C-alpha positions in Angstrom: 93.5 121.6 138.4 95.2 121.7 141.9 94.8 124.9 143.9 98.0 127.0 143.9 99.2 128.0 147.4 100.2 131.6 148.0 102.9 130.5 150.3 105.8 128.2 149.6 106.0 124.8 151.2 108.6 126.1 153.7 106.7 129.3 154.4 109.6 131.5 153.4 108.2 133.1 150.3 104.8 134.5 149.4 103.4 135.1 145.9 102.1 138.6 145.5 98.3 138.7 145.6 98.0 140.5 142.2 100.2 137.9 140.6 98.1 135.1 142.1 94.9 136.6 140.8 96.4 137.0 137.3 97.7 133.4 137.3 94.3 132.0 138.4 92.6 134.0 135.7 95.0 132.6 133.1 94.5 129.0 134.2 90.7 129.4 134.1 90.9 130.9 130.6 93.2 128.1 129.3 90.8 125.5 130.7 87.6 127.0 129.3 88.9 128.2 125.9 88.9 125.8 122.9 92.2 124.7 121.5 93.6 126.8 118.6 92.1 125.9 115.3 94.6 123.6 113.6 92.8 123.7 110.3 90.9 121.0 108.4 92.8 118.6 106.2 91.8 119.3 102.6 93.3 116.9 100.0 94.2 118.4 96.7 94.3 116.0 93.8 97.3 116.0 91.5 97.8 114.3 88.2 100.6 111.6 88.5 103.9 112.6 87.2 105.3 111.1 84.0 108.7 109.7 84.8 109.7 107.9 81.6 109.0 104.5 83.1 106.4 103.6 80.5 103.3 105.1 82.1 101.3 107.8 80.3 99.4 109.8 82.9 96.1 111.8 82.8 93.6 113.5 85.1 90.7 111.7 86.7 88.1 113.7 84.9 89.8 113.0 81.5 89.1 109.3 81.8 85.6 109.6 83.2 86.2 109.5 87.0 84.8 112.1 89.4 87.4 113.6 91.7 85.0 114.0 94.7 84.9 110.3 95.9 88.7 110.0 95.5 89.3 113.2 97.5 86.9 111.8 100.1 89.0 108.6 100.3 92.1 110.5 101.0 90.5 112.7 103.6 89.0 109.6 105.3 92.3 107.9 105.3 93.9 111.0 106.9 91.4 110.7 109.7 91.9 107.0 110.1 94.8 106.5 112.5 97.0 103.5 112.0 95.5 102.4 108.7 98.8 101.0 107.3 97.9 101.6 103.7 101.2 102.2 101.9 100.1 103.1 98.4 97.0 103.4 96.2 97.2 103.6 92.4 94.4 103.7 89.8 94.9 103.1 86.1 92.0 103.6 83.7 91.9 103.5 79.9 95.6 102.6 80.0 96.6 105.8 81.8 97.8 106.2 85.3 95.4 108.7 86.8 95.8 108.4 90.6 98.9 107.7 92.7 99.5 108.3 96.4 101.9 107.0 98.9 101.7 107.2 102.7 103.8 107.6 105.8 103.5 104.0 106.9 106.0 101.7 108.5 108.5 99.8 106.3 108.7 96.1 106.5 111.1 93.5 105.0 109.6 90.0 104.9 106.9 91.2 107.3 109.4 92.4 109.9 109.5 96.1 110.7 112.7 97.7 109.6 112.4 100.9 111.7 111.9 103.0 108.6 108.8 104.8 107.5 107.4 106.5 104.4 106.9 105.4 100.9 107.2 106.9 97.4 107.1 105.7 93.8 110.7 104.5 93.9 110.2 102.1 96.8 109.8 98.4 96.1 107.3 96.7 98.2 107.0 93.1 99.5 104.2 91.6 97.4 103.7 88.6 99.7 101.4 86.1 97.9 100.8 88.4 94.9 104.0 86.7 93.9 101.9 83.6 93.2 100.2 85.3 90.3 103.5 86.1 88.7 104.7 82.5 89.1 101.5 81.1 87.5 102.0 83.6 84.6 105.5 82.4 84.1 104.2 78.8 83.9 101.8 80.1 81.2 104.6 81.6 79.3 106.6 78.4 79.5 103.5 76.5 78.1 103.1 79.1 75.4 106.7 78.6 74.4 106.4 74.8 74.4 108.7 74.1 77.4 105.8 72.5 79.3 103.4 70.3 77.3 100.2 71.6 78.9 98.6 72.1 82.3 97.8 68.4 82.3 101.4 67.3 82.3 102.2 65.2 85.4 104.3 67.0 88.1 106.7 64.1 88.5 107.8 64.3 84.9 110.0 67.1 86.0 111.4 65.4 89.1 112.7 61.9 88.0 115.2 61.9 90.9 112.2 61.9 93.3 110.4 58.9 91.6 110.8 56.9 94.8 108.1 59.1 96.4 105.6 57.6 94.0 106.0 54.2 95.6 105.0 55.7 99.0 101.7 57.0 97.6 100.7 56.2 94.0 98.2 59.1 94.0 101.1 61.3 93.4 101.3 60.0 89.9 98.1 61.8 89.1 99.2 65.2 90.3 99.4 67.6 87.4 100.6 71.1 86.7 97.0 72.3 86.8 96.6 70.9 90.3 99.4 73.2 91.4 97.9 76.1 89.6 94.5 75.6 91.2 95.7 74.7 94.7 94.4 71.2 94.4 97.5 69.1 94.8 96.2 67.3 97.9 99.5 68.1 99.7 99.2 68.3 103.5 100.8 71.6 104.4 100.7 73.8 107.5 102.2 77.3 107.5 99.1 79.3 108.2 97.5 77.7 111.2 98.9 75.4 113.9 102.5 76.7 113.9 103.6 80.3 113.6 106.4 81.5 111.4 108.9 81.5 114.3 108.2 77.9 115.0 110.6 75.4 113.4 107.7 73.0 112.9 106.1 75.3 110.5 106.2 73.8 107.0 107.3 77.0 105.3 110.1 77.4 107.9 111.1 73.8 107.3 111.2 74.5 103.5 113.5 77.4 104.1 115.9 75.3 106.2 115.8 72.2 104.1 118.8 71.2 102.0 116.3 70.1 99.3 113.2 72.3 99.7 111.3 70.9 96.6 111.8 67.3 97.8 110.5 68.3 101.2 107.3 69.7 99.6 106.8 66.7 97.3 107.3 64.2 100.1 104.6 65.6 102.3 101.6 63.3 102.8 98.5 63.7 100.7 95.3 64.4 102.5 93.2 64.1 99.3 93.5 62.8 95.8 95.1 65.5 93.5 92.5 67.5 91.6 89.7 67.1 94.1 90.0 69.6 97.0 91.0 73.3 97.1 93.5 74.1 99.8 95.6 77.2 99.4 99.2 76.5 100.3 102.7 77.7 99.5 104.0 74.2 98.6 102.0 74.2 95.3 103.5 77.4 93.9 107.1 76.6 94.9 106.9 73.3 93.1 105.4 75.1 90.1 108.2 77.6 90.1 110.8 74.9 90.1 109.0 73.1 87.2 109.3 76.3 85.2 113.0 76.4 86.0 113.6 72.8 85.0 111.4 73.0 81.9 113.1 76.2 80.5 116.6 75.5 81.7 116.6 78.9 83.4 116.3 79.8 87.1 112.9 81.3 87.7 114.0 84.8 88.3 116.1 84.9 85.2 113.3 83.4 83.1 111.0 86.1 84.5 113.4 88.9 83.6 113.9 87.7 80.0 110.3 86.8 79.3 108.2 89.1 81.4 109.9 92.0 83.2 112.0 93.2 80.3 108.9 93.4 78.1 107.1 95.5 80.7 110.1 97.7 81.4 110.4 96.4 85.0 113.9 97.1 86.3 113.6 97.3 90.1 112.8 93.8 91.4 114.0 91.4 94.0 113.2 87.7 94.5 113.9 85.7 97.7 115.8 82.5 97.6 115.4 79.0 99.1 118.3 76.6 99.7 119.7 74.6 96.7 119.5 77.6 94.4 115.7 77.5 94.3 113.7 80.7 93.9 111.0 81.3 96.5 108.1 81.3 94.1 105.1 81.7 96.4 105.9 85.0 98.1 108.0 88.0 98.9 108.9 89.2 95.4 109.6 93.0 95.7 108.4 95.4 93.0 107.4 99.1 92.8 103.6 99.6 92.8 103.8 101.2 89.4 105.2 98.0 88.1 102.6 96.0 89.9 100.1 98.1 87.9 101.9 97.2 84.6 101.3 93.5 85.4 97.6 94.1 86.0 97.4 96.1 82.8 99.0 93.3 80.9 96.2 91.0 81.8 93.6 93.6 81.1 95.0 93.9 77.6 94.9 90.2 77.1 98.6 89.6 77.3 99.6 92.5 75.0 102.1 95.3 75.9 103.1 98.1 73.5 101.6 96.0 70.6 103.7 92.9 71.4 102.3 89.6 72.8 103.9 88.8 76.1 101.4 86.1 77.2 99.0 84.4 74.9 95.3 85.5 75.0 94.4 81.9 75.5 96.5 81.8 78.7 95.0 85.0 80.1 91.5 83.7 79.5 92.3 80.4 81.1 94.2 81.9 84.1 91.3 84.3 84.9 88.6 81.8 84.5 86.5 80.8 87.6 87.9 77.3 87.8 87.3 76.7 91.5 84.1 78.0 93.1 84.1 75.9 96.3 86.8 77.6 98.3 88.0 76.8 101.8 86.4 78.6 104.7 89.5 80.7 105.3 89.1 82.2 101.8 85.4 82.7 101.9 85.8 86.4 101.1 86.4 85.4 97.4 83.9 84.1 94.9 86.3 81.8 92.9 89.9 81.0 92.1 91.7 80.6 88.8 95.4 80.1 87.9 96.7 82.3 90.7 93.9 84.9 90.4 91.0 85.4 92.8 87.5 86.6 91.8 85.3 89.1 93.6 81.9 90.4 92.6 81.7 93.8 94.2 78.4 95.7 94.7 78.4 99.4 94.2 76.0 101.9 92.7 73.1 99.4 92.7 74.9 96.9 90.5 77.6 94.2 90.6 81.1 94.8 89.2 83.1 91.7 88.2 86.8 91.8 89.2 89.7 89.5 89.5 92.8 90.1 91.6 96.2 89.0 92.9 96.2 89.1 96.7 98.9 89.1 99.3 99.2 89.1 103.1 99.3 92.5 104.7 97.2 94.3 102.1 98.9 93.7 98.8 96.6 93.9 95.8 96.5 94.1 92.0 92.8 94.4 91.0 91.6 94.2 87.4 88.1 95.5 86.5 87.7 94.7 82.8 84.4 96.3 82.1 85.8 99.7 83.2 89.3 99.2 81.7 90.6 99.7 85.2 93.5 98.4 87.3 93.7 99.3 91.0 96.9 98.6 93.1 97.3 98.9 96.8 100.1 97.9 99.1 100.0 97.9 102.9 101.5 96.7 106.2 98.5 95.1 107.9 100.4 91.9 108.7 99.4 91.7 112.3 96.2 93.6 112.6 92.8 93.8 110.9 92.7 96.3 108.1 91.0 99.5 109.2 90.5 100.4 105.5 90.3 97.1 103.5 90.6 97.3 99.8 87.1 96.1 99.3 85.8 99.2 101.1 88.1 101.4 99.0 86.6 100.0 95.9 82.9 99.8 96.9 82.7 103.2 98.7 85.1 105.4 96.8 86.7 104.1 93.6 83.7 102.5 91.9 81.3 105.3 92.8 83.8 107.7 91.1 83.1 106.1 87.7 81.1 108.4 85.5 81.8 106.6 82.2 84.1 104.0 80.9 86.9 105.0 78.5 85.6 104.7 74.9 82.0 104.6 75.9 
């Protein structure tokens, strides 16, 4: 603190001595006294509200969860500046038991809109969680007989592009399953060399191509289809167009009639590619409550309100650990199925098997079958490491809250 002079800079005015002493005493007191107590943040758990959207709600304790670890999660998030978690929901025993939204930044297609704050009515960009919806729609199309099986050749659906088979005959062996398992062998670069503002990026070129599906199909093969896992957007967009051609309905319309209507999902938005092609690999927008319905559908083996939406056979096949040798960039996971990742998470001295749909920025639908649990989280960590990754949420807070599984 600079010393206050008793005389003005021009020497024309003096501060009375008593006033100077009082001011100095006040400054000293302000510097030495602690700041006023602003209070400690104490989170108070609330049972989620029933809104008529299909969710029955209950308290944590009712389904066998301790409140203490969940309260600690909320208090730790409060202290964690810039965490960019946008929502956390927990379903257990078929009931929504935890639901919280945060004052994060709003994004559209990973670009900040200038808005902040989320609630249950906000749709969120799912990023690559969209892939799990698209693979499910492929499964429904197979269930309904529109697609013969996962072993049907890809080029059966694109006869107008048969000339591409002459360039590389390995394309003849590419199957629907190769797309489902990210094993098409297509050379694709939208995650490494070129950024999303670079016109050389393959995803950017797909969005600017007059025929985005031909662009994807025409890319060179780096490996024989069915041999090497390489996670890329080309596979799921080709798959989405296969569903459209096989069913005679554009992908978003087929999804509404055969999946979303059955789950009571009304608020949704798909993005579009040129040539009336739905962007099937990312950026579907849904409410987190509706994301949880999708996870619950898989937990219940394709059943919703007593009706079969997806066959049990497809759910089992989709969530099987088909690929266990993943690329280095996806070493966080243990295996990959038809659009679903697998994690084995340690907590409480044991391993919990989970499978999940995952998307850039912190978008998650996590299914934990042994506990009849679905966990949903959305976020905006597109351009930063996640201060509170979902794995930590599960291992340190959610799984330790389990006291018993519903029905046990």
